[in-house]
N, C-alpha and C positions, 0 to 999 in steps of 0.2 A: 864675555858674557855682553850681548848687545841688550841695551834699555829701550824701551818703548813705553812714552808718555802719552801714547794716545789713550781717552776713555776707553774703558771697557764694560761690556755688557752682557751678562750672563743670566738665564733663567731655570728654574727647574720646571718639569712639566707642572701644570696646574691641576692638583688633585683633585678627584671627585672623592667626596667626603661621605661616601654611602656606608662606610664603615670606619672602625679607628684604623689609624695608620698602622702598617706592616712594616717588617725589615725591609722591604721592597723600597717604599717609600724613604726609609731612613737612609739606605745604601745611596740612591740618588741625591738627596738633600747635602749628606756628607761629601759625596765628590764633588757636587758644585759648589758647596762652600770652601772646600779645599783649594779649587781653582780659584774662585773670588780672592781668598785670602794670599794665595800665591801671586796674583797680579797685583793685588795692595802692596804686596812686599816688593815689588818689583818697580813700585813707583806709579802705577796707573790710579787714575780716578777711576773705581768700580761701582757699579749698580749690581746687586743681586735682587732680583724680583721672584717671589713666589706668591704662593695663594692657593685657594679652592674655588673649583668650579662646581657650583650648587645648583643650576638650573637642570630641567631634563625631568623626563617622566619617573624615571626611577626615584627621584628624592620627592616628587610630588605623591607617587603611590605608596611610599614608606611613610610618608607621614599621614597620609589619609587613613591607612590602616592603623596607626598608631592613636588615631583620633586627636591630632594637634595640628598648629598651624607650620606652614612647611617652612617658614622663616625661624620658628623656634627650633625644629629639628637641623635646620642649617646653622643657626648658631652654637648650637650644642657640638655638632660633629666638626665643624670648622677650628672649636676651641682645643679639639684633641691635636689637630696638625699644630697649631701654635705652641701647646704645650711640649710637643716632639722636639719641634725645632729649637725653643728655650732648652730642653733637656740636653739637645746634642749639641750646643753651643754652635747654630746655625747663625752665620751673621748677614742676616739678609738685611735690605734698606727698606723694602716695602713688601708687606703682606696684602696681596690684593684680593679681595672677595668679589666674585660676580654678581653677586647680590647689592653691593655699592652702588649709589646713585652715580659717582664719578665713573663707574665702569658701564652703567648703562648709557652714559652720555657717549662714551667712545664707541661702543658697539653701534648705537645709531650713526654715529656719525662715519663708521666705515661702511656700514649699509647704504646709507644715502650716496656715498661714492662709488660703490659698486653700481646702485641702481641708476646715477648720471652717466656712466659709462655704458650704459644699455645692457647690462650683465645679468638683472634680475627680471623674470618674467613670471606671471600668475598661470598655474595649471593644477592638473590633478594628480596626486601621487597615488600609485598604487604599488605595493613591493613588499619584500621582507624586511623589518625592522628587528633589532635587538636592543631590548630595553636595558640590559644589563650592560652592553656596550655603547649605548647611545650612539648606534650606528645603523646606517641601512646598508644592505647587502644585495648582490644581485644572486639571482638563481643559479648561476654557475659557480657561485662560490660557497655555496652550502655542501654540508655534509649531512650524512644520514644519522639520526641518534636512535635510541630505542623505540620500539613501535614504530609509528609514522612520524616521530619526531623530526622536525628539520632543525640543523644547527648551524650557527657561523663558523666560519675559520676558526675562531677561538674556542669553539665548543659551546658557546652560549644559546640559549632557547631564541628562536626567532618567530615573530607572528605576522602574519599577512596585515598590512596597514592600507586603509583607503582615507583619504583625505584631501582636502584643497591645500595647496602649498604653493610657496614662491620656490622657485628654481634658480639655481645660478648657473652661466652656460659655461661650465667647466669643460665641456668640450671643444671650447674655442681655444683653450691653452695648453694642448698637447703639445704642440710644436713648440712652442713657447717654452714649456718645461723640460721637453728633452733636450732643448738647447742650452738651458741653465745647467744640467745635469753632465753635459758635454764639455760645455765652456769654464764650470766650476767644479771640477770633480772633488773637490773639499767641501762642497755644499752638505753633502749626505756622508756621513761617516758612522762606522767604519765602511770600507768598501763593500762588505756583503750587503749591508742594508742598500746601499745604492744601486747595487745590481738589482736587487729584489724589486725597487720602485722602478727603476726602468724599464724592466719586464711588465710591469703592471701596467705603466702608462703606454708603452709600445703596444698594448694588446687594445688600446682605445679607452678614450674616457666618455662618460656618459653624464648629462647635467644632473647637478647635486640638487635634492631637496634640501630647503634651507631655512623652512619655516614650519610650524605646527599649528594645530587649531583644537585639538583634541584635549589640551589643558592650557592654563595659563601661567603657570610657574616659569618665568622667564623673561628675557627684555622685549617689551613691546615692539612689533616691526612698525616702522614710522608710517604713519598715513595708512595704515592697513587693519582696521581693528579685527579683534579676534586673533591674531598670527601674533606667535612669539618666535623668537629666532631660534633655530636649530642650534643645539648645544654647541657645535662645535665651532660655529660662527663666531658665538658668544664666548667660549672659553680661550679659543685661540687669540682673540683680540686683548685679552688679560696681559698679554706681552706689550700692548701699546698701550692701555689704560694704567700699566704701572708706572708709566713715565709721564703721564699727564696729557695724553692724546684725548680730546682732538687739539689742544693747544700745541702748536708747532715749534715753540720756543722752549726754553727752561730745560728741563732733563731730557723731553724727548728730542729736542733739538740737537743735544749735546751726545746723548747716548744710542740712539735709534740710527741704523739698524744692530739689531744684538749681534754680538760676535759668537755666540752659542747657545742655542737651545737644548738643555739637557734633558733627554727624556728615556722611557723605556722603548725598547723594540717593536712592543705589542700597538704603539700609537705612531710608528714613523708614518704611515702612509697619510695621516691627516696634517702632519705637520711640514712633509714635503711634497704633496701633491695640492691640498685644499687650501693649505696656508698661503704658500707664495703665488697661487693663482688669485687667491683674495686681495693679496698686496698687490699684485699686478693690477688687477682690476680697480683696485682704488689709488692708483698711483704713487704708492707708497714704495720706497727702498726694501730690498730683499735681506733677511738674517744672512750672515756670511756662513755659519754652519749649523745644521741640525746633528747632533750626536745620538744615535739609539744605543743605548747600552743594555747589556744581557741582564737576565735574571739571576735573582740567588735561589739558589736550591738548598732545602734543607737536608744535610746528609745525602745529597744527590737527588733528591726527590722535590718535584715542583710544589710549592705551598698549596693547601685547600683546607677550606674548612672541613671537609667531608674526612679528609686524612687526619684531622686532627692536629696537624703540624705546622699551623700559622704561628709564627712568633711576634711576641709584643716588643718592638725595639726599646721601650721604655724599661722592661724588666732587664732585657740585655744590658742596657747601660746601668743600671742598679747592680747588676749582679758583678760586671767585670770592669765597670770603669768606662767613663766617656771617651776619654783618650785611647784607652788600649781596643775599645771597640771600633774608632774611628782608624785607627792604626791596623788594625787586623783586615777591615774592609777592603782598605785600598791596596795592602802589601799583599794580600794573598790571591787577590781575584784580578785577572788581566782585564782591564776596564775595556769595555765592549764586547766582551764574551760572557757567557754563562758561568757562574762561579757557584761553589758550594761552602758551606760554613757549619759548624758544630760547635757546641761547646768545648770538646776536647782540644779542636785546633785554635779556638781564640786563646784558650788558656795555653797552649804550648807556643803559638807565636808570640803572645804579649810575654811571655817569661824569658823564651830565647832572646827575643831582639831588644825589647824595651828592659825589662828588669836586669837581666844578665848581662847583657851587652852595653847598652847606651846609659841606661842608669847606674849601672855597678861601674863605669867607667867616669862619669860625672860624679857620682858619690866618693870614689877612693881618691880621685883627683883632687877635688875640693878638700876631703878630709886631710889628706897629707900637707897641703898648703896650709890648712888650720892648724894642724898639729905640730908640724917640722918649722914652718917658718912663721908662726903667730899670725898666720892669715896675710902677711905684708906680700904685695906684689912687687917685682923688681923688674929692671931692664940692665942689670947689673950683672952680668954674666957672658960666659962664651958660647957662640953657637957651634955645634958640631954638625957633622953631614947628616947624621941620622935624625937631627932635629929639622933641618931644613927639609929633607925627604919628606917626613911626615906632614910638615904644614904645606907641601904642594901637593900630596896626596888630598888632603881634606880640602883644599881650596878649589882644587880642581872638580871633585866630586860634588861640592857644595854651589860653587860657582858656576859651573858650566854643564858638568853631566846631569845632575838632577834637575835644573832649570831647563834643559834642552828636551828632557824626557815629559816633564810637567805640561810645557807649552804644547806637547801633542797630545795631551790625556793620557798619557803612558806612565801612570801613577805607581804601578808596581814597579816598573823598571826603574823609574826616576828614585825609590825607596830603596831598590837593591844597590844601586851605586851608592847612595848614603850609606847604607849598612855595610859596604866592603870598607869605607872610611873608617866607620867604626870599628870594625876589627882589627884594621891596620893600627888605630890607636890603642888597642887593647894587646895587640902583639908588641907595640912599643914599649907599653908599660911592663909587660912580663920581661922583655929582653934588657931594658935598661934598670929594672929593679932599685927604683929609688929608694926603697927601704933600707937597701943595703947599702946604697951610695952615702946615705945619712951618716954612716960610721966611717965609711972609706974615703968618700970624695964630696962633702957638703955643698962645694962650689957646684958641681956637677949635678948633684941632686936639684938644686936651685933651677938649672937650666932646663932639666927634663919637667920639672913642676909647672914653670912658666910656660913650656911648649904646650903642655896638657892644657893648662888654663886656656889658651888661645884656641886649640883647636875643638875644646868643649863647646865654647861660645859660637864657633863656625857651626859645627854641627847642630847646636840647639836653634840658631836662628833659621837655618835651612829645613829643618822638620817641623818647625814652627806651624805653617799651616796645617799642618796633619794634625799634631797632638800641642794646639794652641796653649791649653791651660797649664799642662807639665812645662813644657818650654819657656812659658813667661814664669814660673815659679823660678826655674833654673837661672834664668837670666836675672832676676830680681836678685838672687842669691849672689850672682856674681858681680853685680853694681851696672850692669848694662841698662840703660835707661829706655824707655817705650819708643823714643824716637831714632834708638839706634839698633833696632831688631830687625831690619830689613836688607834686602841684598845690596843695596847701595854701602851699608855698612861694611860689607866684607870686603869693598874695595879701599877702604880707609886704612892706609898703611901705618897710619900713628895713633889707632884707636888704643891699643896696649900701653903705649907709653903715656898717653894722656890720662887713662885710667889710673895708671900707677902713681902719675904725678898727684893725682888728688887726694892721695893718702887712704884710699878704700882697702879695707882688710876684710878678707873672707872669713865668715863665721862657721860655726859648726853647720854643715849642709843637712838639709833635710831630705830624705829619700824621696825620688820621683815616682817610681813604679814599684809599690809592692808586688811581691810575687802573689800570683793568682793560685786558687784553689780549684778544683773542679767540684760544683755543686753536687750535693748528695742525690745519688739516682741516675747523674749523668753519666755517658760512657759504658753503662751496663747493657748487657745483652738482653 
């Protein structure tokens, strides 16, 4: 397993808080957090930045309709996202709000840099605008709705807009963007998203309206009274302001460019066309990768308020537990593709994998050490080939196979490799039958239980980025210090002997994953 000590910077999308967070927000936050925790466990200095994109016409209109100040609405809605991140154990380093003064300074700095490069000019905008998407659309992109309604490609209403606007010379960047996609094929992942973006850019780029004058809820355009920045210039700059830009030292100097922008597939264009063009114009390095993950579907259906199937992730976490929810979303969904979920599936997966397989393995292994050996760890036993074979399987799965897949964001595949090792451990327990050896061969029983102690610790460290609370509870019961719960510790050949030498004794273990029950009313026809 190769180690990389370079700093690592990852971001979620900057969520638009026009409503409370839904399961899609939770899915993205969990995946991003797992990657951040994984890289920390690999020994890298990590920054995870998230936040809320609070400007734009939609927020302004909502606050106006409610008879309140827009900042009051933004404060309330942003707080729901903070609450969700806390609930789901998201280990972010900075939560950046676009209404913060520091973010305004960063947005105005990149604006001035683009202006100094000659890429901004004042003109008149006439075209179709979606308030819900905060996006402009060309006539050719629209679809017909009911009656004479025109809709965006996302199915949202559009309205004809006429106003004075600053424009960004996006058309000047077509060739440079295509060269970027060609020279750095991993800049956009998965490949299906890359192909979509390339077709769009090859079709020709028009200059982009980047300011508004019909409302004042936004970052003021420097030197242009009455203009506020188009929300995507403002929102995308959060990836810079979260590191302290425009200051070029400190965190920005250390962590930029981002290793990964983790976003939903519906906003790939903004992040892979507009954003790199803005950065090129401002003379700033480009992020290494933009990953557009798929949608989560509720029993195979896209969530919508009209269908009444929008799910509150806070309620899911309360019902099933945070760690089981985190595990299910990464175990069952092939990251990058659309996935589906249901209460039945969460219960089935959590019980099969966590309660029955890993949780039971840990519980019975530690219980047998506690009951049969008074909790004492020992290196005084003879190795059998079966023991060495199991240690090899687990070491390979946790030290090589899972990390290899996680590095590529193939979370479900990595977890599958880990789960195979769990299954191998349970088969080893059943084959060796230490409860029978207690009477027939106590020395062999000790060897089996010491082997199980070692593999359970390795499995817990490997899966810790996904189920951090449960893994830490288990490792605490096993006497593994916080500084020894990373991938480097897996290469320490002396850890077990050193722990045994301290006189540490295993106590009565506490179950990690209680079996889940399907809530009343779920799963019924």
